[in-house]
GUMARMAR-518796 format. One record per residue (C-alpha): x, y, z; residue in three letters. Coordinates in steps of 0.2 Angstrom, whole numbers, plus 5000, padded with zeros to 4 digits. Layout:
<sites>
XYZALA;...
</sites>
This chain:
<sites>
445153485084UNK;443753375088UNK;444553235079UNK;446253265089UNK;445353265105UNK;444453105101UNK;446153015096UNK;447053075112UNK;445653015123UNK;445752845114UNK;447652835116UNK;447552865135UNK;446252735137UNK;447352605128UNK;448952645139UNK;447952635155UNK;447952445156UNK;449752435151UNK;450252555165UNK;449252445177UNK;450152285172UNK;451852365174UNK;451452425191UNK;450952255196UNK;452552175189UNK;453652305197UNK;452852275214UNK;453152085212UNK;455052115208UNK;455252225222UNK;454852085234UNK;456151945238UNK;456051795227UNK;456651635236UNK;456551515221UNK;457151335226UNK;457651215212UNK;456451085209UNK;456450915200UNK;458350895202UNK;458950735193UNK;460750665193UNK;461250545179UNK;462950465176UNK;463950465159UNK;465250325162UNK;466050355145UNK;466450535149UNK;466450505168UNK;465250645170UNK;463750685182UNK;462350765172UNK;461150875182UNK;459450925177UNK;458251035186UNK;456851175185UNK;456351335194UNK;454551355196UNK;453651505203UNK;451851555198UNK;452151735200UNK;453751735190UNK;453451785171UNK;455051865165UNK;456851805162UNK;457951825178UNK;459751805180UNK;460051675193UNK;461551595202UNK;461551415206UNK;462651345220UNK;463051165217UNK;463851045230UNK;464550875227UNK;464950745240UNK;465850575239UNK;465550415249UNK;464450515261UNK;463450685260UNK;464550765273UNK;466150735263UNK;465950885251UNK;467350875237UNK;466651005225UNK;465651165226UNK;465351285211UNK;464251435207UNK;463351415190UNK;462551585183UNK;461251585169UNK;459751675164UNK;458151575168UNK;456451575161UNK;454951515169UNK;454751325170UNK;456451315160UNK;457351145162UNK;459151185166UNK;460651075163UNK;462451065170UNK;463850935169UNK;465250895181UNK;466750785175UNK;467550685189UNK;469350645190UNK;468950485199UNK;467950355190UNK;466150365195UNK;466050175197UNK;467250185212UNK;466250295223UNK;464450355228UNK;464150535224UNK;462850655232UNK;462250815224UNK;461250965230UNK;461051145225UNK;460251315230UNK;459851475220UNK;459951655222UNK;459251795210UNK;460651895204UNK;459652015193UNK;459952205194UNK;458052235194UNK;457952155211UNK;458452275225UNK;459652215239UNK;459752125250UNK;459851965240UNK;459851795249UNK;460051605245UNK;458651495244UNK;458551335254UNK;459651185249UNK;458851055239UNK;458850875245UNK;460350765242UNK;460250665226UNK;461250505226UNK;462250445211UNK;462850265213UNK;463650185198UNK;464050035208UNK;462349965207UNK;462649915189UNK;464149805194UNK;464049625196UNK;464849505210UNK;466549495201UNK;467849495215UNK;468949635206UNK;468549785195UNK;469649915187UNK;469050085181UNK;468950185169UNK;468650075154UNK;469450125138UNK;469950305144UNK;470450425131UNK;471650555137UNK;472850685130UNK;474750665132UNK;475450755147UNK;473850755157UNK;473450675174UNK;472350515175UNK;471650425191UNK;471350245190UNK;470450145204UNK;469949965208UNK;468549895218UNK;468949735227UNK;467549625235UNK;468749525245UNK;469549635259UNK;470849495263UNK;471549485245UNK;473249565243UNK;473149655226UNK;474549735216UNK;474349845201UNK;475549875187UNK;475750005173UNK;476549925158UNK;477249795170UNK;477949925182UNK;477249905200UNK;476250055204UNK;475750115222UNK;474050205226UNK;473050265241UNK;471550185249UNK;469950285247UNK;468750165256UNK;468749995263UNK;468749915246UNK;469250055235UNK;471050105230UNK;471550245218UNK;473150275208UNK;473550445201UNK;474550435185UNK;475450605182UNK;475950675164UNK;475550515155UNK;476450485139UNK;476050415122UNK;476750235120UNK;475850155106UNK;474250175096UNK;473450025103UNK;473550105121UNK;474350095137UNK;474049945148UNK;473549955167UNK;473149795177UNK;472849735194UNK;473049555200UNK;472649465216UNK;472249285219UNK;471049275205UNK;471049325187UNK;471949485184UNK;470849635178UNK;471449785169UNK;471049935158UNK;471850015142UNK;472250205142UNK;472150275125UNK;473350425125UNK;473250555111UNK;474650665106UNK;474350845107UNK;473550915091UNK;474651035082UNK;474251195073UNK;474351165054UNK;475951235046UNK;476351315029UNK;474551345025UNK;474451405007UNK;473251404992UNK;473551404974UNK;472651374957UNK;473251274942UNK;471851324930UNK;470951474938UNK;469451354941UNK;469951264957UNK;470851324972UNK;471951194981UNK;472451234999UNK;473851135007UNK;474651125024UNK;475751025035UNK;474650935048UNK;476150905060UNK;476350745070UNK;475050615070UNK;474050615086UNK;474150425087UNK;472250395088UNK;471250285076UNK;470050425074UNK;470950565065UNK;470750755068UNK;469450835056UNK;469950985045UNK;468651115040UNK;468951265028UNK;468051425030UNK;467951575018UNK;467451735027UNK;466951845012UNK;465751715005UNK;465251635022UNK;465551465015UNK;466351315022UNK;466851145017UNK;467450985026UNK;469150935020UNK;469350755014UNK;471150745017UNK;472250795032UNK;473450895022UNK;472450965007UNK;470751035003UNK;469951084986UNK;468851244984UNK;467851274969UNK;468051444961UNK;466351524957UNK;466051624942UNK;465651794951UNK;467451854948UNK;467951844966UNK;469851874967UNK;470151894985UNK;469851754998UNK;470051745017UNK;470251565022UNK;470251495039UNK;470751315042UNK;470151235058UNK;470851075065UNK;469850985078UNK;469950825088UNK;469150755105UNK;470150875116UNK;470551035107UNK;470351145091UNK;471751235081UNK;471551365067UNK;472551465055UNK;472051595042UNK;472751665025UNK;472251805014UNK;472351744995UNK;472351834978UNK;471751714965UNK;472851794951UNK;474351794961UNK;474251604966UNK;474351524949UNK;475351364948UNK;475251294930UNK;475151114926UNK;476751034919UNK;477051044900UNK;476850884890UNK;477450804873UNK;479250854875UNK;480350774861UNK;481850814849UNK;481150874832UNK;482850864824UNK;484550804830UNK;486350824822UNK;488050804828UNK;488050984836UNK;486251044836UNK;484550984842UNK;482751064840UNK;481651034855UNK;479651054855UNK;478351034868UNK;476551084873UNK;475751174888UNK;474051184896UNK;473151354893UNK;472651464908UNK;471151574906UNK;470751644888UNK;472351724883UNK;473551704897UNK;475451674892UNK;476651554901UNK;478451574904UNK;479351414900UNK;481151374905UNK;482151244894UNK;483651164902UNK;485051054894UNK;485950934905UNK;487550844901UNK;488350714913UNK;487050764926UNK;487450954926UNK;486451094918UNK;487551164904UNK;486251274895UNK;484651364901UNK;483451464890UNK;481751554895UNK;480451554881UNK;478651634881UNK;477351504876UNK;475451504874UNK;475151334867UNK;476651254859UNK;478451284862UNK;480051264851UNK;481851304853UNK;483551254844UNK;484951194855UNK;486651224848UNK;488551194852UNK;488251014856UNK;489550884856UNK;489450734844UNK;488950564850UNK;488450634867UNK;486950594877UNK;485950744884UNK;484450774894UNK;483250914889UNK;481850964902UNK;480551104903UNK;479551194916UNK;478351334915UNK;477651474926UNK;476251604925UNK;476951754915UNK;475851894923UNK;476151854941UNK;477551724945UNK;477051604959UNK;477851434956UNK;478651334942UNK;477751194936UNK;478351014938UNK;479850974926UNK;479650854911UNK;481250784903UNK;481750694887UNK;483450604883UNK;484250614866UNK;486050574858UNK;486850684845UNK;487550604829UNK;489350544827UNK;490850644820UNK;492550604815UNK;493750594831UNK;494450764835UNK;496050714843UNK;497550604839UNK;497750454850UNK;499150464863UNK;500450344857UNK;502050274865UNK;503250134861UNK;504350004869UNK;505849944859UNK;506849784862UNK;508249724851UNK;508349544846UNK;509849484836UNK;510149664832UNK;508449694825UNK;507249814834UNK;505549744839UNK;504349884843UNK;502749864854UNK;501650014851UNK;500350064864UNK;499050194863UNK;497750264875UNK;495850254871UNK;495150414866UNK;494050504878UNK;492250504874UNK;492350694871UNK;493750664857UNK;493150504850UNK;491550584844UNK;490850404842UNK;491250224844UNK;493050184838UNK;492950034827UNK;494850004823UNK;496550084823UNK;497650104807UNK;499550084810UNK;500650144795UNK;502450094796UNK;503650194784UNK;505450154782UNK;506350314781UNK;507850244772UNK;506550174759UNK;505150304758UNK;504150194745UNK;504150054758UNK;502450064768UNK;501649934779UNK;499849964785UNK;499149874799UNK;497349874805UNK;497049834823UNK;495249814828UNK;494549904844UNK;494649894858UNK;496449834857UNK;497649964863UNK;499349884857UNK;500249794843UNK;501949734839UNK;503049764824UNK;504749684819UNK;505849804810UNK;507649794802UNK;509049914807UNK;508350054797UNK;507450214804UNK;505550204804UNK;504150324806UNK;502550254813UNK;500850344812UNK;499350284822UNK;497550344818UNK;495850304826UNK;494350274815UNK;492450274819UNK;490950264807UNK;491250444801UNK;493150444798UNK;494850444805UNK;495650554819UNK;497250654816UNK;498850544816UNK;499950524830UNK;501850494825UNK;503350414833UNK;505050384825UNK;506150224829UNK;507950214826UNK;508750064820UNK;510150064833UNK;509950054852UNK;510150214861UNK;511150254876UNK;510450154891UNK;511950184903UNK;511050324913UNK;511350334931UNK;509750294941UNK;509250434954UNK;508150414969UNK;506650514974UNK;505250504988UNK;503450504985UNK;502050614993UNK;500250594995UNK;499950674978UNK;501150554969UNK;502950564963UNK;503650744960UNK;505050744948UNK;506150864938UNK;507450844925UNK;508750954915UNK;508450964896UNK;509850914885UNK;509250994869UNK;508551164865UNK;507551094851UNK;506550964861UNK;504750954856UNK;504150864872UNK;504550744885UNK;503850574890UNK;503850494907UNK;503550304907UNK;503350184922UNK;502550014926UNK;500850014935UNK;501249854945UNK;503149834944UNK;503149674955UNK;501949584942UNK;502549524925UNK;502249574911UNK;502449754915UNK;500849864913UNK;501650014904UNK;501050184908UNK;501650354901UNK;501350534902UNK;501650654888UNK;502250834892UNK;502550984882UNK;504251064878UNK;504251194891UNK;503951074905UNK;505451014915UNK;504550934929UNK;502950854934UNK;501950754947UNK;501550574942UNK;499950534952UNK;498850384951UNK;497450394938UNK;495650354945UNK;495450214932UNK;497150134935UNK;497950054950UNK;498350174963UNK;500150194969UNK;500450084985UNK;501650104999UNK;503149985000UNK;503249964981UNK;504650014971UNK;504250114955UNK;505550144941UNK;505250294930UNK;506150334914UNK;506150514906UNK;506350534887UNK;506650684877UNK;505750694860UNK;506750774846UNK;506050864831UNK;506050704821UNK;505050624835UNK;506450514841UNK;506450474859UNK;508150484869UNK;508350424887UNK;508650574898UNK;508550514916UNK;508050364926UNK;507250374943UNK;506650254956UNK;505650294971UNK;504350234984UNK;502650324988UNK;503050275006UNK;504550175012UNK;504150025023UNK;505249915034UNK;505849765026UNK;504649615027UNK;505949475028UNK;507849455031UNK;509149385018UNK;509649205019UNK;511349205028UNK;512749075026UNK;513949045040UNK;515648985035UNK;517448975042UNK;516948925060UNK;518348925072UNK;518448935091UNK;518549125090UNK;517649175075UNK;516449135060UNK;516049225044UNK;514249275038UNK;513849305020UNK;512149345011UNK;511549384994UNK;510749544987UNK;508849574988UNK;507949584971UNK;507449764969UNK;505649714965UNK;505449644982UNK;506249784992UNK;504949885002UNK;506150035003UNK;507950084999UNK;509149975009UNK;510250085018UNK;511249945027UNK;511149795038UNK;511149765057UNK;512049615064UNK;511349555080UNK;512349435092UNK;511749355108UNK;512849255120UNK;512149125132UNK;513449175144UNK;512949355144UNK;514649415138UNK;515049595135UNK;514749665118UNK;516349655107UNK;517149805099UNK;516049885086UNK;514449815094UNK;513249915104UNK;512149845118UNK;510249845114UNK;508649775120UNK;507449675109UNK;505549675110UNK;505549525122UNK;506749635133UNK;508149515130UNK;509949595129UNK;510849585113UNK;512349665104UNK;512049755088UNK;513349805074UNK;512849925061UNK;513349905043UNK;513050075034UNK;513550015017UNK;512149925008UNK;513449844996UNK;514349755010UNK;513749575010UNK;514949485022UNK;515449505040UNK;516649415051UNK;516149395069UNK;517749395080UNK;518349385098UNK;517249235102UNK;517549115116UNK;517848925112UNK;516548805116UNK;515148935118UNK;513448955111UNK;512949115101UNK;511449165092UNK;511549285077UNK;510349375065UNK;510649485050UNK;509249605045UNK;509249755033UNK;508549925037UNK;507750065027UNK;507250235032UNK;505550165039UNK;506450035050UNK;507249865051UNK;506649695046UNK;505949565058UNK;506949505073UNK;506249335075UNK;507349215066UNK;508949205076UNK;510149055072UNK;511248965084UNK;513048925082UNK;514248835094UNK;516148875093UNK;517248725093UNK;518648675106UNK;520248765103UNK;521248605100UNK;519948505091UNK;520648535074UNK;522348455079UNK;521448305085UNK;520448295069UNK;522148295059UNK;522648145070UNK;521048045071UNK;520548055053UNK;522147965046UNK;521947835060UNK;520147795055UNK;520647795037UNK;522047665041UNK;520847555051UNK;519547555037UNK;520947505024UNK;521447365035UNK;519647305038UNK;519347315019UNK;520947205016UNK;520447085029UNK;518747075022UNK;519447045005UNK;520646915011UNK;519546835024UNK;519446665015UNK;521346655014UNK;521546695032UNK;520346565037UNK;521146435027UNK;522846485034UNK;522446515052UNK;520846415056UNK;520246305043UNK;518546225045UNK;519246045045UNK;520946015052UNK;522145975038UNK;523845925044UNK;524545975027UNK;524046155030UNK;524646165048UNK;525846305052UNK;526646195065UNK;527346075052UNK;528246215043UNK;528946275059UNK;529646105064UNK;530246065047UNK;531246225047UNK;531946205064UNK;532246025067UNK;532245915051UNK;531745965034UNK;531445785029UNK;530145755042UNK;528445725034UNK;526745695041UNK;526145525045UNK;524745455035UNK;523145435044UNK;523045255038UNK;524845205044UNK;524445195063UNK;523045175075UNK;523445235092UNK;522745395099UNK;523645495113UNK;522645585126UNK;523445705138UNK;522845705155UNK;523245845166UNK;523245825185UNK;522745965197UNK;523445985214UNK;522545925229UNK;521246035236UNK;520546105220UNK;518846065215UNK;518245945203UNK;518246005185UNK;516745925176UNK;516845865158UNK;516745995146UNK;517446135157UNK;519046235152UNK;520446305162UNK;521646445158UNK;523546395155UNK;524046485171UNK;522946365181UNK;523846215175UNK;525546285177UNK;526746165186UNK;525646015184UNK;526445865176UNK;525345785163UNK;524945595163UNK;524845495147UNK;523745345142UNK;524245235128UNK;522745165120UNK;523745025110UNK;524044855118UNK;525944825124UNK;526244645125UNK;527944575129UNK;527944465113UNK;527444615103UNK;528844635091UNK;528444805084UNK;528844975090UNK;527945035105UNK;526545155101UNK;527345305110UNK;526945445098UNK;525545565099UNK;525045715088UNK;524245865094UNK;523045985083UNK;523346155089UNK;521746215082UNK;520746105094UNK;521846115109UNK;522546285110UNK;522846275129UNK;523946125127UNK;524846205113UNK;525246345124UNK;525946235137UNK;527146155124UNK;527145975130UNK;526245815126UNK;526645655136UNK;526145475132UNK;526345305140UNK;526345135131UNK;524845025134UNK;525144835133UNK;524144775119UNK;523044615120UNK;523144575102UNK;524344605088UNK;524444775080UNK;523444735065UNK;522144635075UNK;521544745089UNK;519844685088UNK;518444765098UNK;519544855109UNK;520244965095UNK;518544995087UNK;517845165092UNK;516345085100UNK;517344965111UNK;518645095115UNK;517245215120UNK;516445085131UNK;518045035139UNK;518445215143UNK;516845255150UNK;516945095161UNK;518645145167UNK;518145325170UNK;516645275180UNK;517745155191UNK;519045285194UNK;517945425199UNK;518045385217UNK;519945375216UNK;520245545209UNK;520245695221UNK;519045835217UNK;519745955205UNK;521345865200UNK;520745805182UNK;520845895166UNK;520845845148UNK;521745895132UNK;521145845115UNK;522545765105UNK;522145725087UNK;522745585076UNK;524045635062UNK;524245565045UNK;525545435041UNK;527245485038UNK;527645545021UNK;529145615013UNK;528345775008UNK;526745885008UNK;525045815005UNK;524945914989UNK;526545834983UNK;526645654989UNK;528345574991UNK;529045474977UNK;529245314988UNK;527845315000UNK;527945185014UNK;526745035014UNK;525345075026UNK;525044945039UNK;523444845036UNK;521944875046UNK;522445055050UNK;521045185050UNK;520745365056UNK;520145365074UNK;518945485081UNK;519645595095UNK;519145555113UNK;519145635129UNK;519945525143UNK;519545575161UNK;521045575173UNK;520445425181UNK;520945325166UNK;522745405165UNK;524345315169UNK;525445375183UNK;526345525179UNK;527945495169UNK;529645515176UNK;530745665174UNK;531645575161UNK;530145555151UNK;529845675136UNK;528745825140UNK;528545875122UNK;526745875117UNK;527145835099UNK;528145685092UNK;528545655074UNK;529045495066UNK;530445475055UNK;530045415038UNK;530945245043UNK;529845225058UNK;528145155055UNK;527045025063UNK;527144845058UNK;
</sites>
């Protein structure tokens, strides 16, 4: 008990100071604590555009933590312009340095800011009433102090913002007079004035433009200034977050990070595991590896955190290690053995754990499709036999594996190609023939289709063709045709033959295909039918002729308009009586507007082919592409005949159903009977006649008007339409009586031509008879006339017998004008005028010879005189004997004398009274023609010569003769009369 009393006393003495201390503290808290902030400091963070505040609360009586509230005011430009006030609550220790930050929406460089604060204790231990302390003094934050004297500034610099947020940009101008314009990506932007030299621009809901940033610039009179806004796309939450293991040693977690934020600095990804409390910083933005520990942990709770400058995103997953096994792909897959129909495949796998088995899937692909699939349990090595394969076929084998205990995912596939061995062809070639007869002997062209790869079972090397004469079974002919040829030609005699064709590859032959050939032509007189094609091809049907038919063959040409014909055929079974012939993908497709001719054969039990039907058709009929060439004949004033020839069937674009005859008249006449009025594409009026018989190739256009112009056109038509209407020909009907005139004019023209030809052939004879080049009295027609009418014994005087010339001078009446030498007058102008004659020979009284009173006229040179029919003369007294005329009778003296007398008499002749006729000298008289001279020709006078013709003016002529004078212009000498 004594010990207990001592311990109690000691404990009470120890508690006494503590109670004293608590009593003192409570007495302090029970009193008001006006704690004013001290040492307030304001700093500027231009990068983040923040004001950072730092202060302390000092009270010597304050020893415990107190919950306090700080009321902060922020002013802009001046202290009284408060723009922000906020209460900041925190627990404060004695002499603790407190911090607080404020982010400004306006760049801090564009305005001066002021900050102050006050405090209030907000602790439950302090009894009410509570009150605020005094305000601290205003602290100034001026970022413009660090600016230079540049005339223009734009803020903030290199601002980083998130897409969809609002941004404020400002500029400071030192020159108040400068007119400044600002642009966002070259688009003018309007702002508001905050101060005398500060303008602000609020950009709402900014969008991402490019990774290099968005440009904002301002320009005045000086150099433009600007900033770059770096806009970040919103960080997305990771999608498809999952984890798996390949070998139970390492976990791999993957996810879809979503769209790129567009910043150079990529978001960071951190993987947390809550059970172990571990974390790792991921090296990739879509994958992260986690090392599995050896403590047999099977369950994992992962949290993936994505973080960038603006925000954080996170996603979690609960994962069982055994249930997330994704094996590695198998390896070393290859065919162990390969035959024509079998292949053994082997492969290896990676082990998982100590005794874990894998489920492997073996797939066989042919022509890109999975044709076999097998599941095999494998630990280390896998093997499987693939059967039912096709010879000489390329296959692909591929394998993938999964964890057998808990299926999660298949591994990646590995594949290997291989080709099976060849085998003999499994099907006989499809054979057909084309038989032509030359000089009664058949020539057979054999065709066969290449075997498909499925039936060829290897590469076809050649084809064997065995020709057997059925009439001589021991006669065989074997032909070997190298591949890839698909036809051969065989010439036979008039016997029946059986031809077998087999295909050979490296292993052996195919089954034989047999055709039989008759030595005589079959029945080709089969009527051709018509059919219409469809989108699927040409549907056709036929009626069997024999009940024992073993099949049918339909043949046609692939391109019938091109020669030679590319023969196609289709084999059908005996029960088929119809089919649809469609275009094969590997062949030329059927085309609209092309005529296809089909022949249907029935195959007998002896493999003989008999023509059953012929059919022709179009996949789709088209309108004719051109018109026939029309000949126009029998043109009359009221009609003409049109005729044309048939179209070649190969060039027809449809079945010709008839023809249209178009007729146009320039006079706009009414349509004739049988024609109907129609309008052409150019809106011109035309008359149309329909010929509904395609075999009619002539047409007579009647009831036309004479001397009229018509235009005509003949065009065929099919079920698809008619031919082109752009080749009208013109024809003009003749006059109604023109044929009568032709019958008259043509004979007349013919007669004129005959006369002209005769004249041309006899031109020399006519010239000699009518107008010879040199006047020849012996050939003058006048002589013959005179001989016949007057005296048959009169002959022409010889040119050497007599000298004188006679010149006829015709006097004109008074009052007529002078006719100069060389002019000619018509005979009517000289009518009634008596001629005067001048004798050029001297006439002396003692001249004993006859007077020179004879003149001879040449009608060829004096046609006018001959028309008048007279020639007068007067004797001239000679000055010398006849044979001695001397200078007077010479041509030179005579000409001089005439000219002198003519000049002397010009003044005596009235104007217009003179005219001249040329009179020629004639030959001396003879008893006969010149060609047959007389037997007793007269002696020619001496000194006689042929004198030139002269023109004597009227002034030299003698007075007109009396009425008793002879008016004849021609005087002939009797043979007894001649000059002495």
